[in-house]
Residue frames as a rotation matrix with the C-alpha (Angstrom) as fourth column:
MET 1
0.702 -0.606 -0.376 -57.55
0.316 0.737 -0.598 24.50
0.639 0.301 0.708 21.00
GLU 2
0.920 -0.381 -0.093 -54.92
-0.002 -0.242 0.970 24.38
-0.393 -0.892 -0.224 23.70
THR 3
0.626 -0.773 -0.103 -51.37
-0.351 -0.162 -0.922 25.43
0.696 0.613 -0.373 22.88
LYS 4
0.762 -0.451 -0.464 -48.37
0.641 0.625 0.446 23.68
0.089 -0.638 0.765 24.39
ALA 5
0.813 -0.579 -0.067 -45.54
-0.522 -0.774 0.358 25.60
-0.260 -0.256 -0.931 25.93
ALA 6
0.619 -0.676 -0.400 -42.16
-0.073 0.457 -0.886 24.78
0.782 0.578 0.234 24.45
SER 7
0.452 -0.506 0.734 -40.20
-0.884 -0.143 0.446 23.27
-0.120 -0.850 -0.512 27.28
GLY 8
-0.443 -0.741 -0.505 -37.74
-0.752 0.613 -0.241 20.44
0.488 0.273 -0.829 27.79
VAL 9
-0.666 0.278 0.692 -40.21
-0.458 0.581 -0.673 18.57
-0.589 -0.765 -0.259 30.02
PRO 10
-0.931 0.358 -0.070 -42.20
0.160 0.573 0.804 15.85
0.328 0.737 -0.590 28.27
ASP 11
-0.458 0.833 0.310 -45.95
-0.765 -0.547 0.341 16.36
0.454 -0.081 0.887 28.21
ARG 12
0.698 0.680 -0.222 -46.70
-0.475 0.673 0.568 12.83
0.536 -0.291 0.793 29.47
PRO 13
0.278 -0.608 0.743 -45.01
-0.837 0.226 0.498 10.89
-0.471 -0.761 -0.446 32.27
GLY 14
0.310 -0.242 0.919 -42.79
0.129 0.969 0.211 8.05
-0.942 0.053 0.332 31.03
LYS 15
0.816 -0.036 0.577 -42.20
0.577 -0.011 -0.816 9.65
0.036 0.999 0.012 27.64
THR 16
-0.059 -0.894 -0.445 -38.83
0.611 -0.385 0.691 11.08
-0.789 -0.231 0.569 26.76
SER 17
0.583 0.184 -0.791 -38.23
-0.363 -0.812 -0.457 14.04
-0.727 0.553 -0.406 24.56
PHE 18
0.851 -0.268 0.452 -36.87
0.518 0.573 -0.636 13.23
-0.089 0.775 0.626 21.12
TRP 19
0.722 -0.607 0.331 -34.21
-0.375 -0.746 -0.550 15.89
0.581 0.273 -0.767 21.69
THR 20
0.181 -0.667 0.723 -32.44
-0.954 0.060 0.294 13.85
-0.239 -0.743 -0.625 24.35
THR 21
-0.415 -0.385 -0.824 -30.66
-0.563 0.820 -0.100 10.54
0.714 0.423 -0.557 24.10
SER 22
0.591 0.706 -0.389 -32.08
-0.165 0.578 0.799 7.54
0.790 -0.408 0.458 25.88
ARG 23
0.889 -0.370 -0.270 -28.93
0.370 0.234 0.899 7.16
-0.269 -0.899 0.345 27.99
SER 24
0.626 -0.752 -0.206 -25.44
-0.774 -0.631 -0.051 8.53
-0.092 0.191 -0.977 28.25
ALA 25
0.274 -0.631 -0.726 -22.31
-0.353 0.636 -0.686 6.57
0.895 0.444 -0.048 27.41
GLY 26
0.876 0.088 0.475 -21.42
-0.479 0.272 0.835 4.11
-0.056 -0.958 0.280 30.12
LYS 27
0.032 -0.949 0.315 -18.45
-0.811 0.159 0.562 2.05
-0.584 -0.273 -0.765 31.17
TYR 28
-0.026 0.000 1.000 -19.56
0.216 0.976 0.005 -0.89
-0.976 0.216 -0.025 29.00
ASP 29
0.922 0.344 -0.179 -19.69
-0.066 -0.315 -0.947 1.10
-0.382 0.885 -0.268 25.76
ASP 30
0.404 -0.791 0.460 -16.94
0.911 0.395 -0.120 0.58
-0.086 0.468 0.880 23.21
PRO 31
-0.096 -0.496 -0.863 -14.37
0.250 -0.851 0.461 3.35
-0.963 -0.171 0.206 22.92
GLU 32
0.720 0.429 -0.546 -14.56
-0.336 -0.473 -0.814 5.47
-0.608 0.770 -0.196 19.79
THR 33
0.308 -0.671 -0.674 -11.20
-0.838 0.143 -0.526 4.17
0.450 0.728 -0.518 18.57
GLN 34
0.995 0.009 -0.097 -9.96
0.026 0.934 0.356 0.64
0.094 -0.357 0.929 19.00
PRO 35
0.409 -0.910 0.064 -6.45
-0.601 -0.216 0.769 0.20
-0.686 -0.354 -0.635 20.37
GLY 36
-0.376 -0.673 0.637 -3.99
0.129 0.643 0.755 -1.12
-0.918 0.366 -0.155 17.81
SER 37
0.629 0.682 0.373 -6.07
0.508 0.002 -0.861 0.25
-0.588 0.732 -0.345 14.95
THR 38
-0.375 -0.742 0.555 -4.52
0.917 -0.209 0.340 1.70
-0.136 0.636 0.759 11.81
GLN 39
0.322 0.614 0.721 -6.83
0.687 -0.675 0.268 4.69
0.652 0.409 -0.639 12.10
PRO 40
-0.728 -0.490 0.480 -5.92
0.077 -0.754 -0.653 8.06
0.682 -0.438 0.586 13.56
PRO 41
-0.924 0.294 -0.246 -7.78
0.285 0.100 -0.953 8.94
-0.256 -0.950 -0.177 16.80
SER 42
-0.120 0.937 -0.328 -10.66
0.001 -0.330 -0.944 10.83
-0.993 -0.114 0.038 15.23
LEU 43
-0.946 -0.114 0.302 -11.93
0.283 0.157 0.946 9.80
-0.155 0.981 -0.116 11.81
SER 44
-0.224 0.910 -0.349 -14.90
-0.544 -0.414 -0.730 11.44
-0.809 0.026 0.588 10.23
VAL 45
0.572 0.533 0.623 -16.89
0.193 0.651 -0.734 9.95
-0.797 0.541 0.269 7.39
GLY 46
0.974 -0.146 0.171 -14.69
0.168 -0.032 -0.985 9.33
0.149 0.989 -0.006 4.36
THR 47
0.534 -0.831 0.152 -11.39
-0.837 -0.495 0.233 10.12
-0.119 -0.251 -0.961 6.10
LEU 48
0.548 -0.421 -0.723 -8.52
-0.210 0.768 -0.605 7.83
0.810 0.483 0.333 5.13
ASP 49
0.945 -0.321 0.060 -6.64
0.041 0.297 0.954 5.84
-0.324 -0.899 0.294 7.74
ASN 50
0.291 -0.929 -0.227 -2.83
-0.572 -0.359 0.738 5.73
-0.767 -0.085 -0.636 7.78
VAL 51
-0.372 -0.431 0.822 -2.51
0.302 0.781 0.546 2.72
-0.878 0.451 -0.161 5.46
ARG 52
0.319 0.588 0.743 -4.98
0.896 0.068 -0.439 3.92
-0.309 0.806 -0.505 2.83
THR 53
0.822 -0.125 -0.556 -3.43
-0.147 -0.989 0.005 7.39
-0.551 0.077 -0.831 2.89
VAL 54
-0.247 -0.968 0.036 -0.17
-0.308 0.114 0.945 5.86
-0.919 0.222 -0.326 1.64
PHE 55
-0.292 0.213 0.932 -2.02
0.782 0.614 0.104 4.10
-0.551 0.760 -0.346 -1.19
TRP 56
0.752 0.653 0.090 -3.75
0.597 -0.618 -0.511 7.34
-0.278 0.438 -0.855 -2.18
GLN 57
0.524 -0.640 -0.562 -0.50
-0.414 -0.768 0.488 9.31
-0.744 -0.023 -0.667 -2.08
SER 58
-0.484 -0.766 0.423 1.12
-0.030 0.497 0.867 6.67
-0.874 0.407 -0.263 -4.30
TYR 59
-0.460 0.381 0.802 -1.73
0.826 0.515 0.229 6.47
-0.326 0.768 -0.552 -6.81
CYS 60
0.293 0.694 -0.658 -3.17
0.384 -0.716 -0.584 10.01
-0.876 -0.082 -0.476 -6.95
HIS 61
-0.452 -0.526 -0.720 -1.02
-0.435 -0.574 0.693 10.86
-0.778 0.627 0.031 -10.00
LEU 62
-0.911 0.160 0.381 -3.15
0.384 0.669 0.637 8.41
-0.153 0.726 -0.670 -12.02
PHE 63
0.080 0.997 -0.004 -6.27
0.990 -0.080 -0.120 10.53
-0.120 0.005 -0.993 -11.48
PRO 64
0.242 0.054 0.969 -7.18
0.436 -0.898 -0.059 14.18
0.867 0.436 -0.241 -12.20
PRO 65
-0.733 -0.665 0.140 -5.75
0.205 -0.413 -0.888 16.72
0.648 -0.622 0.439 -9.72
HIS 66
-0.498 0.612 0.614 -9.20
-0.809 -0.583 -0.075 17.50
0.312 -0.534 0.786 -8.31
SER 67
-0.075 0.425 -0.902 -9.99
-0.006 0.904 0.427 13.84
0.997 0.037 -0.065 -7.49
ILE 68
-0.019 0.158 0.987 -11.34
-0.977 -0.212 0.015 12.97
0.211 -0.965 0.158 -4.08
ALA 69
-0.427 -0.144 -0.893 -10.65
-0.030 0.989 -0.145 9.72
0.904 -0.036 -0.427 -2.24
ALA 70
0.033 0.495 0.868 -12.83
-0.970 -0.193 0.147 8.51
0.240 -0.847 0.474 0.61
GLN 71
-0.930 -0.333 -0.154 -12.70
-0.268 0.904 -0.334 5.40
0.251 -0.269 -0.930 2.75
SER 72
0.043 0.978 -0.204 -15.88
-0.471 0.200 0.859 3.38
0.881 0.060 0.469 2.93
PRO 73
0.400 0.172 0.900 -16.96
-0.914 0.140 0.380 1.69
-0.061 -0.975 0.213 6.19
SER 74
0.985 -0.025 0.171 -15.80
0.034 0.998 -0.045 -1.65
-0.170 0.050 0.984 4.75
GLY 75
0.281 -0.956 -0.078 -12.28
0.142 -0.039 0.989 -0.26
-0.949 -0.289 0.125 4.20
ASN 76
0.200 -0.178 0.964 -12.45
0.970 0.175 -0.169 0.21
-0.138 0.968 0.208 0.45
LEU 77
-0.556 -0.408 -0.724 -11.05
0.239 -0.913 0.331 3.35
-0.796 0.011 0.606 -1.14
VAL 78
0.358 0.751 0.555 -13.62
0.859 -0.032 -0.511 5.16
-0.366 0.660 -0.656 -3.32
ILE 79
-0.614 -0.656 -0.439 -12.21
0.337 -0.721 0.605 7.65
-0.714 0.224 0.664 -5.84
SER 80
0.266 0.661 0.702 -14.18
0.962 -0.135 -0.237 10.10
-0.061 0.738 -0.672 -7.99
TRP 81
-0.748 -0.479 -0.459 -14.03
0.425 -0.877 0.223 13.67
-0.509 -0.029 0.860 -9.26
SER 82
0.168 0.837 -0.521 -16.28
0.045 -0.534 -0.844 16.37
-0.985 0.118 -0.128 -10.62
ILE 83
-0.742 -0.328 0.585 -16.99
0.584 0.112 0.804 16.34
-0.329 0.938 0.108 -14.35
VAL 84
0.179 0.943 -0.280 -19.88
0.651 -0.327 -0.685 18.81
-0.737 -0.060 -0.673 -14.27
ASP 85
0.177 -0.154 -0.972 -18.06
-0.406 -0.911 0.071 21.27
-0.896 0.382 -0.224 -16.58
ASP 86
-0.840 -0.504 0.201 -17.44
-0.065 0.460 0.885 18.68
-0.539 0.730 -0.419 -19.30
PRO 87
-0.338 0.759 -0.556 -19.90
-0.928 -0.368 0.060 18.89
-0.159 0.536 0.829 -22.24
HIS 88
-0.360 0.163 -0.919 -20.00
-0.438 0.840 0.321 15.06
0.824 0.518 -0.231 -22.57
ALA 89
-0.993 -0.114 0.020 -20.95
-0.066 0.417 -0.907 14.49
0.095 -0.902 -0.422 -18.93
CYS 90
-0.176 0.968 -0.181 -24.34
0.134 0.205 0.970 12.99
0.975 0.146 -0.165 -18.09
TYR 91
0.677 0.305 -0.670 -23.69
0.656 0.162 0.737 13.15
0.334 -0.938 -0.090 -14.36
PRO 92
0.878 -0.317 0.359 -21.90
-0.385 -0.913 0.135 15.67
0.285 -0.257 -0.923 -12.12
TYR 93
0.238 -0.820 0.521 -19.27
-0.768 0.169 0.618 13.13
-0.595 -0.547 -0.589 -10.96
ALA 94
-0.298 -0.461 -0.836 -17.15
-0.862 0.506 0.028 10.57
0.410 0.729 -0.548 -12.73
THR 95
0.705 0.440 -0.557 -18.00
-0.238 0.886 0.398 6.91
0.668 -0.148 0.729 -12.44
PRO 96
0.587 -0.503 0.634 -16.27
-0.789 -0.180 0.588 5.93
-0.181 -0.845 -0.502 -9.18
VAL 97
0.069 -0.659 -0.749 -13.21
-0.301 0.702 -0.645 3.73
0.951 0.270 -0.150 -8.94
VAL 98
0.791 0.220 0.570 -13.26
-0.609 0.200 0.768 1.44
0.055 -0.955 0.293 -5.91
LEU 99
-0.183 -0.900 -0.395 -10.02
-0.575 0.424 -0.699 -0.07
0.797 0.099 -0.596 -4.63
ARG 100
0.913 0.385 0.134 -10.42
-0.353 0.580 0.735 -3.22
0.205 -0.718 0.665 -2.54
PHE 101
-0.039 -0.989 0.140 -7.44
-0.906 -0.025 -0.423 -4.39
0.422 -0.143 -0.895 -0.56
ASP 102
0.235 -0.019 -0.972 -6.39
0.097 0.995 0.004 -7.93
0.967 -0.095 0.236 0.32
ALA 103
0.968 0.210 0.134 -6.34
-0.112 -0.114 0.987 -8.55
0.223 -0.971 -0.086 4.09
ALA 104
0.531 -0.838 -0.124 -2.74
0.811 0.461 0.359 -9.84
-0.244 -0.291 0.925 4.00
LEU 105
-0.125 -0.549 0.826 -1.64
0.717 -0.626 -0.307 -6.70
0.685 0.554 0.472 2.15
LEU 106
0.509 0.387 0.769 -3.30
-0.199 -0.816 0.543 -4.44
0.837 -0.429 -0.339 4.72
GLU 107
0.971 -0.186 -0.150 -1.65
0.209 0.360 0.909 -6.41
-0.115 -0.914 0.388 7.53
ALA 108
0.153 -0.968 0.197 1.79
0.988 0.146 -0.049 -6.06
0.018 0.203 0.979 5.90
MET 109
-0.040 -0.111 0.993 1.20
0.355 -0.931 -0.090 -2.33
0.934 0.349 0.076 5.39
ALA 110
0.822 0.429 0.374 0.13
-0.182 -0.425 0.887 -1.87
0.540 -0.797 -0.271 9.01
LYS 111
0.816 -0.546 -0.192 3.26
0.494 0.484 0.723 -3.62
-0.301 -0.685 0.664 10.29
GLY 112
0.098 -0.846 0.525 5.68
0.956 -0.065 -0.285 -1.73
0.275 0.530 0.802 8.04
ASP 113
-0.241 -0.245 -0.939 7.29
0.512 -0.854 0.092 1.65
-0.824 -0.459 0.332 8.54
VAL 114
0.431 0.495 -0.755 6.69
-0.258 -0.734 -0.629 4.59
-0.865 0.466 -0.188 6.20
GLN 115
-0.318 -0.639 -0.701 9.35
-0.878 -0.081 0.472 3.59
-0.359 0.765 -0.535 3.64
GLN 116
-0.919 0.023 0.394 8.12
0.092 0.983 0.157 -0.01
-0.384 0.181 -0.906 3.52
ARG 117
0.024 1.000 0.006 4.55
0.400 -0.004 -0.917 1.17
-0.916 0.024 -0.400 3.03
LEU 118
0.321 0.039 -0.946 5.54
-0.661 -0.706 -0.254 3.39
-0.678 0.707 -0.201 0.12
ARG 119
-0.699 -0.658 -0.280 7.52
-0.674 0.475 0.565 0.55
-0.238 0.584 -0.776 -1.46
ILE 120
-0.690 0.519 0.504 4.61
0.391 0.854 -0.343 -1.92
-0.608 -0.040 -0.793 -1.08
ALA 121
0.342 0.860 -0.378 2.15
0.101 -0.434 -0.895 0.57
-0.934 0.268 -0.235 -2.60
HIS 122
0.023 -0.431 -0.902 4.54
-0.861 -0.466 0.201 1.27
-0.507 0.773 -0.382 -5.49
VAL 123
-0.890 -0.380 0.253 4.88
-0.245 0.865 0.438 -2.47
-0.385 0.328 -0.863 -6.23
HIS 124
-0.380 0.833 0.402 1.08
0.649 0.549 -0.526 -2.74
-0.659 0.061 -0.750 -6.68
GLU 125
-0.218 0.283 -0.934 0.74
-0.405 -0.897 -0.177 0.26
-0.888 0.340 0.311 -9.03
PRO 126
-0.888 -0.108 -0.446 0.83
-0.459 0.249 0.853 -1.90
0.019 0.962 -0.271 -12.22
THR 127
-0.724 0.690 -0.013 -2.21
0.681 0.711 -0.176 -3.80
-0.112 -0.136 -0.984 -10.90
LEU 128
-0.038 0.706 -0.707 -4.12
0.331 -0.658 -0.676 -0.53
-0.943 -0.260 -0.209 -10.59
ARG 129
-0.485 -0.207 -0.850 -2.99
-0.636 -0.583 0.505 0.63
-0.600 0.786 0.151 -14.04
GLU 130
-0.984 0.126 -0.130 -4.19
0.005 0.735 0.679 -2.63
0.181 0.667 -0.723 -15.59
GLY 131
-0.471 0.853 -0.225 -7.50
0.796 0.300 -0.526 -2.37
-0.381 -0.427 -0.820 -13.71
LEU 132
-0.072 0.412 -0.908 -8.07
-0.036 -0.911 -0.411 1.12
-0.997 0.003 0.081 -15.11
ARG 133
-0.952 -0.303 -0.051 -7.65
-0.072 0.057 0.996 -0.07
-0.298 0.951 -0.076 -18.70
GLY 134
-0.666 0.723 0.183 -10.88
0.467 0.214 0.858 0.69
0.581 0.657 -0.480 -20.56
TYR 135
-0.360 0.525 -0.771 -12.36
0.819 -0.218 -0.531 2.70
-0.447 -0.823 -0.351 -17.69
ASP 136
-0.433 0.318 0.843 -14.87
0.547 -0.651 0.526 5.34
0.717 0.689 0.108 -18.84
PRO 137
-0.876 0.079 -0.476 -15.55
0.398 -0.440 -0.805 8.16
-0.273 -0.895 0.354 -16.34
PHE 138
-0.687 0.633 -0.357 -18.43
-0.689 -0.723 0.046 9.39
-0.229 0.277 0.933 -18.57
ALA 139
-0.956 0.294 0.000 -20.30
0.280 0.911 0.303 6.07
0.089 0.290 -0.953 -18.69
ARG 140
-0.481 0.851 0.208 -23.97
-0.433 -0.437 0.788 6.48
0.762 0.289 0.579 -19.54
PHE 141
0.765 0.623 -0.166 -24.89
-0.189 0.463 0.866 3.85
0.616 -0.631 0.472 -16.92
PRO 142
-0.021 -0.922 0.387 -22.23
-0.746 -0.243 -0.621 4.35
0.666 -0.301 -0.682 -14.24
ASN 143
0.945 0.102 -0.310 -21.13
0.115 0.784 0.610 1.23
0.305 -0.613 0.729 -12.44
ALA 144
0.637 -0.742 0.207 -18.15
-0.676 -0.409 0.613 1.54
-0.370 -0.531 -0.762 -10.17
ARG 145
0.432 -0.643 -0.632 -14.91
-0.321 0.545 -0.774 0.07
0.843 0.537 0.029 -11.47
VAL 146
0.859 -0.109 0.500 -13.80
-0.460 0.261 0.848 -2.28
-0.223 -0.959 0.175 -8.67
ILE 147
0.335 -0.847 -0.413 -10.09
-0.362 0.288 -0.886 -3.14
0.870 0.447 -0.210 -8.58
THR 148
0.998 -0.042 -0.054 -8.64
0.068 0.478 0.876 -5.58
-0.011 -0.877 0.480 -6.07
ILE 149
0.333 -0.931 0.153 -5.14
-0.663 -0.346 -0.664 -4.73
0.671 0.120 -0.732 -4.90
GLY 150
-0.073 -0.494 0.866 -3.00
-0.965 0.255 0.064 -7.43
-0.253 -0.831 -0.496 -3.32
């Protein structure tokens, strides 16, 4: 049996190594951030943009101190926390709470300054409180509680 030497050169002509990309970024590729976006320059998975950060800062007092908020690719805010130490817990994390935002609300938040954003988020807090009524973080069959804000 013949052994292959580990090199960066493919063993057959026309084949590319799986370690390399098929092509590098070119002038026709989209930039990583879109101009005029509400997102900071470099967002990693789950990082909140500027608008959703204001919502989280305004609403985090309604959740346990160790809660984590993440932004989904669709723009929703997903909130959960660890419950692994609780004797009644069936799962390691609480049933998630998903906040969906109305497009007009997000547009108003993006156009406003910091004080206006805080005021807008504060005005919508009763909607979130009402949406959390009856929420069970220890649900045996966890389905996310989806609350629409705006």
